[in-house]
Kinemage of the C-alpha trace (Angstrom):
@kinemage 1
@onewidth
@group {chain A} dominant
@subgroup {mainchain}
@vectorlist {calphas} color= white
{ca met a 1} P 117.983 109.483 101.121
{ca ile a 2} L 116.205 107.020 103.388
{ca gln a 3} L 116.497 107.139 107.147
{ca gly a 4} L 114.993 105.021 109.868
{ca arg a 5} L 115.363 102.463 112.722
{ca ala a 6} L 116.434 98.947 111.871
{ca trp a 7} L 114.392 95.869 112.613
{ca arg a 8} L 116.176 92.503 112.305
{ca phe a 9} L 114.928 89.240 110.818
{ca gly a 10} L 116.801 86.131 109.837
{ca asp a 11} L 117.128 84.045 106.724
{ca his a 12} L 114.303 82.688 104.537
{ca ile a 13} L 111.527 85.038 105.646
{ca asn a 14} L 108.820 83.827 103.417
{ca thr a 15} L 105.684 85.649 102.205
{ca asp a 16} L 103.516 83.707 104.622
{ca leu a 17} L 105.579 85.163 107.557
{ca ile a 18} L 105.306 88.604 105.997
{ca ile a 19} L 101.483 88.431 105.615
{ca ala a 20} L 99.754 85.241 106.610
{ca gly a 21} L 97.305 83.599 104.216
{ca arg a 22} L 94.457 83.998 106.716
{ca tyr a 23} L 94.449 87.725 105.900
{ca leu a 24} L 94.423 87.560 102.177
{ca asp a 25} L 90.694 87.879 101.812
{ca asp a 26} L 91.091 91.571 102.643
{ca tyr a 27} L 92.449 93.531 99.748
{ca ser a 28} L 93.102 96.774 101.603
{ca pro a 29} L 96.844 97.394 101.925
{ca lys a 30} L 96.203 99.442 105.071
{ca asn a 31} L 94.411 96.481 106.659
{ca leu a 32} L 97.080 94.101 105.564
{ca ala a 33} L 99.706 96.346 107.234
{ca leu a 34} L 97.992 95.809 110.598
{ca his a 35} L 99.221 92.195 110.431
{ca val a 36} L 102.626 92.550 108.687
{ca met a 37} L 105.354 90.294 110.016
{ca glu a 38} L 103.110 89.217 112.936
{ca asp a 39} L 103.910 85.470 112.455
{ca ala a 40} L 107.691 86.318 112.693
{ca asp a 41} L 107.186 88.872 115.540
{ca pro a 42} L 103.679 89.191 116.960
{ca glu a 43} L 104.414 92.713 118.310
{ca phe a 44} L 105.929 94.110 115.103
{ca pro a 45} L 102.715 95.678 113.701
{ca lys a 46} L 102.229 97.637 116.966
{ca lys a 47} L 105.873 98.737 117.228
{ca val a 48} L 106.813 99.636 113.651
{ca arg a 49} L 107.005 103.348 112.881
{ca pro a 50} L 106.970 105.228 109.548
{ca gly a 51} L 110.494 105.278 108.061
{ca asp a 52} L 111.719 102.118 109.774
{ca ile a 53} L 113.925 99.738 107.880
{ca ile a 54} L 113.862 95.951 107.732
{ca val a 55} L 117.248 94.231 107.795
{ca ala a 56} L 117.286 90.557 107.047
{ca gly a 57} L 119.419 87.623 105.930
{ca arg a 58} L 119.229 85.437 102.852
{ca asn a 59} L 116.247 84.816 100.520
{ca phe a 60} L 113.870 87.457 101.932
{ca gly a 61} L 110.418 87.135 100.455
{ca cys a 62} L 110.716 83.479 99.354
{ca gly a 63} L 107.667 81.320 99.056
{ca ser a 64} L 104.572 82.246 97.117
{ca ser a 65} L 104.600 85.208 94.760
{ca arg a 66} L 101.756 87.028 96.618
{ca glu a 67} L 101.849 90.712 95.821
{ca gln a 68} L 100.282 91.530 99.169
{ca ala a 69} L 103.612 90.796 101.015
{ca pro a 70} L 105.517 93.880 99.796
{ca leu a 71} L 102.302 95.894 99.936
{ca ala a 72} L 101.769 95.040 103.615
{ca ile a 73} L 105.403 96.061 104.377
{ca lys a 74} L 105.145 99.362 102.406
{ca tyr a 75} L 101.799 100.367 104.003
{ca ser a 76} L 103.126 99.559 107.471
{ca gly a 77} L 105.473 102.519 107.044
{ca ile a 78} L 108.652 100.568 106.280
{ca ser a 79} L 110.819 102.775 103.995
{ca ala a 80} L 113.211 100.056 102.705
{ca ile a 81} L 114.324 96.459 103.098
{ca val a 82} L 118.032 95.590 103.254
{ca ala a 83} L 118.883 91.848 102.963
{ca ser a 84} L 121.688 89.555 101.905
{ca ser a 85} L 119.472 88.390 99.116
{ca phe a 86} L 115.888 88.444 97.948
{ca ala a 87} L 113.555 85.952 96.259
{ca arg a 88} L 113.395 87.164 92.620
{ca ile a 89} L 109.672 87.691 92.398
{ca phe a 90} L 109.479 89.479 95.774
{ca tyr a 91} L 112.303 91.781 94.695
{ca arg a 92} L 110.489 92.812 91.527
{ca asn a 93} L 107.149 93.127 93.220
{ca ala a 94} L 108.690 95.413 95.834
{ca ile a 95} L 110.255 97.664 93.120
{ca asn a 96} L 106.973 97.707 91.204
{ca ile a 97} L 105.128 99.196 94.162
{ca gly a 98} L 107.886 101.638 95.002
{ca leu a 99} L 109.434 99.849 98.018
{ca pro a 100} L 113.263 100.058 97.906
{ca val a 101} L 115.014 96.688 98.312
{ca ile a 102} L 118.765 96.660 98.811
{ca val a 103} L 121.043 93.710 98.454
{ca cys a 104} L 123.903 93.983 101.018
{ca pro a 105} L 125.491 90.699 102.054
{ca lys a 106} L 127.204 92.217 105.119
{ca ala a 107} L 124.059 93.844 106.503
{ca pro a 108} L 122.851 90.996 108.685
{ca thr a 109} L 126.131 90.707 110.538
{ca glu a 110} L 126.885 94.458 110.734
{ca leu a 111} L 123.506 95.994 111.504
{ca gln a 112} L 121.574 95.428 114.714
{ca ala a 113} L 117.920 95.947 115.689
{ca gly a 114} L 117.458 99.574 116.774
{ca asp a 115} L 120.345 100.987 114.801
{ca glu a 116} L 119.570 104.271 113.145
{ca leu a 117} L 120.322 103.874 109.445
{ca arg a 118} L 120.627 106.345 106.538
{ca ile a 119} L 120.626 104.811 103.059
{ca asp a 120} L 121.753 106.547 99.893
{ca leu a 121} L 120.412 104.533 96.920
{ca glu a 122} L 122.392 106.474 94.336
{ca lys a 123} L 125.820 106.208 96.052
{ca gly a 124} L 125.222 102.652 97.350
{ca glu a 125} L 125.819 103.428 101.036
{ca ile a 126} L 124.256 102.514 104.301
{ca met a 127} L 125.413 104.742 107.168
{ca asn a 128} L 124.895 103.310 110.598
{ca leu a 129} L 124.326 106.547 112.545
{ca ser a 130} L 124.217 104.656 115.852
{ca lys a 131} L 127.752 103.233 115.390
{ca gly a 132} L 129.331 105.710 112.966
{ca ser a 133} L 130.022 103.030 110.436
{ca lys a 134} L 129.305 102.529 106.734
{ca leu a 135} L 128.434 99.627 104.511
{ca thr a 136} L 128.394 99.732 100.721
{ca phe a 137} L 126.194 97.930 98.211
{ca lys a 138} L 125.910 97.874 94.474
{ca pro a 139} L 123.700 100.882 93.691
{ca leu a 140} L 120.363 100.167 92.034
{ca pro a 141} L 120.403 100.867 88.325
{ca lys a 142} L 119.084 104.266 87.310
{ca ser a 143} L 116.022 102.729 85.730
{ca leu a 144} L 114.986 101.052 88.992
{ca arg a 145} L 115.648 104.231 91.010
{ca glu a 146} L 113.461 106.153 88.616
{ca ile a 147} L 110.611 103.679 89.151
{ca leu a 148} L 111.144 104.071 92.960
{ca asp a 149} L 111.216 107.833 92.713
{ca glu a 150} L 107.785 107.823 90.934
{ca gly a 151} L 106.311 105.614 93.679
{ca gly a 152} L 106.210 102.368 91.608
{ca leu a 153} L 105.833 101.038 88.132
{ca val a 154} L 102.308 102.216 87.461
{ca pro a 155} L 102.947 105.922 88.277
{ca tyr a 156} L 106.276 105.714 86.373
{ca thr a 157} L 104.584 104.224 83.304
{ca arg a 158} L 101.718 106.744 83.479
{ca arg a 159} L 104.132 109.699 83.589
{ca arg a 160} L 106.188 108.346 80.697
{ca met a 161} L 102.999 107.770 78.590
{ca gln a 162} L 101.763 111.311 79.311
{ca gly a 163} L 105.158 112.687 78.097
{ca gln a 164} L 104.782 110.768 74.835
{ca gly a 165} L 101.249 111.896 74.116
């Protein structure tokens, strides 16, 4: 179960808006998080709190395939991203680092900034606790939920390899 406050962004939020190229010479995810989304909302890095949830439109994470984009989001404390659709590489990069990404076409029109949300990845439900409403989405496959539960692909693979040895 994931619960947090919603932040709204529009369509085609590219990886340069998520973490600008001028910060990519610093490889520390914690330092990158200090600048997350600042080209889309300059105050976002100061206002985001652990557990918050990004809600966006179509094609979130488009642009370059930089792995720092989902890392900056995760290390800022964001617990999940809900969008109408995701750029394919961003989607997989997010799963690989343990950041839940949820495809929900109705989310951008039904969820507002500041709404308190509770997400059940297994059931495929987003409860809007602020409005008492519910959205559904196609639940993530069990294999992807297992990767997320382990904190990403590396810890998931490490655990599986230890179990085989």
